[in-house]
N, C-alpha and C positions, 0 to 999 in steps of 0.2 A: 640566627637567623638573618639572612646576611641580603642585600639590594643590590642595586644595578651599580654601584659605587664602592670605593673602597674605604668610606667615610669609618672611622671605630667613634662608637656611640658609647656609653655610659647611662642609662635610663637609671635615675633612684629615687624609688618610690619611698611611701611610707604606710603603716599599719593604721588605719582609719577605729575610732573610738571603739565602733563595733567589734573590730577585729582584737582589738583590745580583752575588753570585756569579755568576747569568748574565751579567751586566751586562761582568765584567771574564773570566770564559771562553766567552763567545758563546753558549752552550747549553748544557741540563740534563744531557745527556749527557755533556759535557765536565768540566762544575764535580763530575758525580758520580764522575767518576774519580779529577779530582785530589781530593777529600776521602776517598775509600775508598782512594785507593794511602798515604794517611797513617793509614790504621787508623783513621778514626773514624766515625761511622754521620752516613751523609745521609738512614736514610729518616727520621729527626725535621726537617730541613730541610724535609721535602716534605708530615712532618704539621704544623708550623709555618705553613709555606707555603696548606695545603687551610685549613686554621682560619680565617687570616687571612682569606680569597679569600669560604667563606661567610660570613662575619659582615661584611663590605665590602659586600657585593649586599644583605643582610636589610636592614643600614643603609641603603642608599641606596632600596632600597625603601620603608623604613616612609617616611623624610627625605619621601621624592617624593608619600604621600599626606599631606602633612601643609603643605608650601608647596614655595619655588622653592631649587630645590637647585643649588649651585655647589661642587664634587670641586676640592680642591684637593690638591697634592702638597705634600709637608713642604718640599721644597725650594724651593718659588715661596712658603713663606709671608714670608720678608722683605721679598719686593717686591711682594705682594699689598696692594690699599688694600684693607680692608676698612670696609663700611657702618655709618653710628652702628647703625643700627637690626638688623643681622645677629646673628644667632645660631647660634653659633659652637660643633661637633661635631668631637672629635677621638677618633679612634679608634685607639687604638694603647697605645702602653708611657707609663710615668711620663714619659719624658723627651721624648713628644713634643707634651702638655700643659705639658710647661715651655714648650719650645721655639714654642708658636705662642702661648701666654700673654702671652709677652716683647715681642709685635707687635701686641698688643690695647692699645685707650683706653677703658678703658670695656665695651665688646663681654662678657656673658658667656659664657662658656666651661661647654660640659658635657665629661666625661671618661668613655669609657664603655671599655671592655676586653669586646677581640676574643676572649679567652679564657681564663678566669676558673680552670682547670687548671694553665694556664702565669704567669700575671702574676700577683702580690700585687694592684698597683696603688692606693698610697697615696691619688692622684690621679686613682682609677679606677671613683669609687664606683657606675656604675651599666652594666645589663648593654643588647643591642643592643634584649631584649625591654620595656625602660622607654623607652622614648624615645617613645610614642605617647601615656603620661601626664608625660613630663616637658617634651618641647620646648614643647606650646600651653603650660602651667604656666609655662615659662620667659619664653615671648614674650609669657603676660600680664602678664609680671609679681608674677606667682602664688608664683614658686618662690623659698625660702630661698638668695640667695648670699652666698659669704663672700667678705670683702674680705683677699688677702695682699699683705703689703709686699715691697716688690719694693727691688734695688739697682741703684744708675745709677753708671756710669761716664763721667766723662767730658773729654774729653783740650785742650789749649792749642790744639790747630789744627779746634777745630769740631765732631770726631767724637764720639761717643757710643752706650754700648752697654748695654743693659738685663738686667739677671739676673733669673731666679727663683729658683734654687736657690741659687748661689754663682758668683764671678768666679776666675778661677784667673790669675795676673801674675807672667810669670815669662819662661822663652826656650823656646822650641820643643822644644828635645833636653833632656838630662840633665844637660848646663852649668849651670857656677854663673849667676845671675842676679844684675848690680849694679844697686841702685838706693839713691835716699836716701829713705829711712821718716820721714814726720812726721805726730804723731796726738796730739792733747792738750795741746801748745804743748810737746812732745818732738818732736828726729828725728833720726836715727842712718843714718851710711851701714852698707849690708848686702852680703853675698855670701848667696844662698841658695838651696834647691830650688824659689823660687815662692812666692808668698801666697794667702791662700786669703781669700775675704770670701763669709761664707755670712750668708742670710738665713734666718727662721723657717721657712722651709719647707724647705732646703735642709741645714737642721743636725741631721738625724738623716743625713744623707748624708756627703760631702765631710769635712764640719768633724767629725763624729763619730768618722771613722776615724783623723785625722789625733792626736784625742785618746788615743783607747785605742791606739795605735801608740808616743805619748809616756809613755803612763802603761805599758804592759806591756815598753817600756825600762827605765824606771828601776825596775818591779820588779825585774827582771832582775841589773839591775847592784846592789841593794841597796839603794839611796836611798827608799824604801818598803816596807811590809812586803807580804806576802801580802795581796792581797783591798783591799788599798787603793788609793785613786787619788789622783793628785795634781792637785790644783786649783791651776793657772795662773795665780799672779800673785796668792796668799791668804794665801800664807803656810800653807796649812793640808794635813793628811795626815788624812782622817779618812775615808776609802771612801764618799765622793760624789761629783761630776763637777759640774762649774762648770754643768752643764747643769740638774744637780738644783736649784744655789741660784738661778740666774739663766736662769730655764726662755726659749727661742725659739718663741713662739708663731708660728704662720705669721700673725696679727695685729700680731705684738710689732709695735713702733715705734723700732725699733733693727735691728744688725746687728754681728755680732761676724770679728776679722779675726785669722790666727794665722798666723805664719811657717811656714816646715819647712824642718825642717833647718838654721839660721844657723850660720854658719860664724865663728868669734872670730880673728879678727887682729890682728895691730899699725893698721890700715885700717880693721875693719868690727867694726861690734858685737853681741850678743845680747841688749840688753834689753829692747827695744821689736816684741818679740815674739806678743802677744797683748794683745787688748783690746777693748771697745767701741767702735760708731759712732753715736751718738746724735742721731737727729731734728735736722735745722739743722745736722748739724759734718760731717767727712769726712774719710776718709783720705785723704792725699796721697805721690804715690810717682813719683819722677822717674829716668824713666829713664838707666842710663848703659851700657845693650846696643846697640854701634855696628849689630848684627843678629841677629837668630835671636828681637827682645821680641818679644812679645804678650799681649794682653787678651782672654781668649774667656768666654763664661759658660755654667752647668749643662752642660759638658761637652761643647761643640760646638767641636770644635776648626779646624772650615773659616768658620765666624760668626765672626769676629775683629777685632781693631784694631788695627795694628801698632803697638811700642810700643819704638820706635829711640829711641835717645841725643837728649837736650834736650827731648823731651817726657814733658809733664807731668800726671800723671792724678788727679784728686780722685772719688772713689769713696764713696759718701752713701745713703742710703734716698730711693731715686726718687721724684719728683712724683705719680706716679701707680700706682694699685697695680688687681691683676690682682681681675678675679669669677670664681669656682670655683661652679660651682651644685653644692650636695650635697642 
């Protein structure tokens, strides 16, 4: 579909929950039977699907009047060759924006909320009706673009992966991950539920929940008083979180790592469990997991690096930045 101008547009879409159910159960009726037999409300799946389809149709029509449009499913993003002059539009939730941004190399990304009544959308500042104004301004370089710091994990076998929100390093299952961790001149053997490395964009997600859980447990166990929060590594209990003292912004040129549920034993330690990864530095993790070890980013388990015994991962600030239109 081509419009009046030569703007090259890539529209990234996702499958709805209903489409995923149909892919599993073959038909809408069968999917409805399964969901309702478990006492759940199937109508919500239908409403979500209808809203997204309408938003997708309106978006395609709007973009088609502005330039040349390529419709791209989320599953094909990792293998798609984006052109240097492409303007990318992601229609979906925050996860779709993050999952697209890490495969771009300088192209601006416009996040569009298909259903504002359903999704908050931290990374979705625009609605479908905004596109006729936003897209031409972006293509002409007149729209403000916010650069966001990304993380990169590189293995010693040559493989690498980027993250917009965070990395998980550990086992696929809930059994303990075994590895050697090194940061800031210190190293330690560990057994844990895995490591989270967070960017500024992701600091209000998984990292925040890990810190909230640790503080909640400490309060219930009586280590800190009601209303106080532990600030890991600071030696103070002042009611402020570490994020308050060293706030990770989207543009912050450093990362934060935390170890989930480290287990103390004769051979594994619990000292190197929280810290910063400055630009130009790296967190090093050497796998001691014969099988099941993985590194995945932004909560997408299907897009991962196998992290088997002997592989060494270096995680640091990526050499490229994401460019989000605001």
